[in-house]
N, C-alpha and C positions, 0 to 999 in steps of 0.2 A: 533384217537379216543381219546375222552376226558376221563380223569380219573374220577372215581366216588367220590362223596363228602362224607366224613366220618362223621357218626353221631356224634362221640365222639369229634373229635377236629375241626370240620367244615371246614377242608381244604380238597383239592383234592389230593388223593394218592391211590396207589394200596394196597391191603391187606398185601402185603410182605413188604411194605415200613413203615418206623416208623411214629407215630403220630407227627403232627407239631403244637404244643401248642403255643400259643402267650404268651409272658412274661407279666404278669400283675404286674404293679408297684402299690403299695398301696400309697394312698394319705397320706399326713402327718396328724397325729392325732391333733385335736384341743388341744391348751394349757390347756383348761379347760373343762371338761366333763360337760355336762348339764343333771342334774338329773330330770327325770320325776316324777311328784307327781301322785300317783294312785288315781283315782277319783272313790269313792266307789258307786256304783249303786245298790240300792234294798239291801235286807237282805243278810247277809253273810252266806255262807254254813258252816257246822260244821268243815270242814277241814281249812277253811280260818280263822275261829275264834280260833281254836287250834293253828294254825301257828303264828297268831298275838300275842296270849297270851305267847307262848314260846319266841317269840322275846323280848316282854316286860319284862318278868320274866325269863331271862337267867339262873341266879343263882339257883333259885328254881327249875327250870325244870332240870337242870344238877344234882342237889342233888337228886332229885326224880328218874332220870334214873339211877344214881350210885346205889342207894338202891335197885331199881328194879332188876338190873343185879346181884347184890350181892345174893339177894334172890332167884333168878333164877337158879344160880349155884348150 
């Protein structure tokens, strides 16, 4: 009788036997990462606009957050 194929590891074994995972070897990472440019299509949502503003004005945003958290306590 043939052993059933495991759904998890895709090998044939009984439920009492351990799973037989294949060892996956990662390919070497390229020496230089390629940065993708984000192409904006259509109007930005409010969340995207806020995120872009925070990235461009990091110091102002951090100062605002410090003051906000100080008042909140």
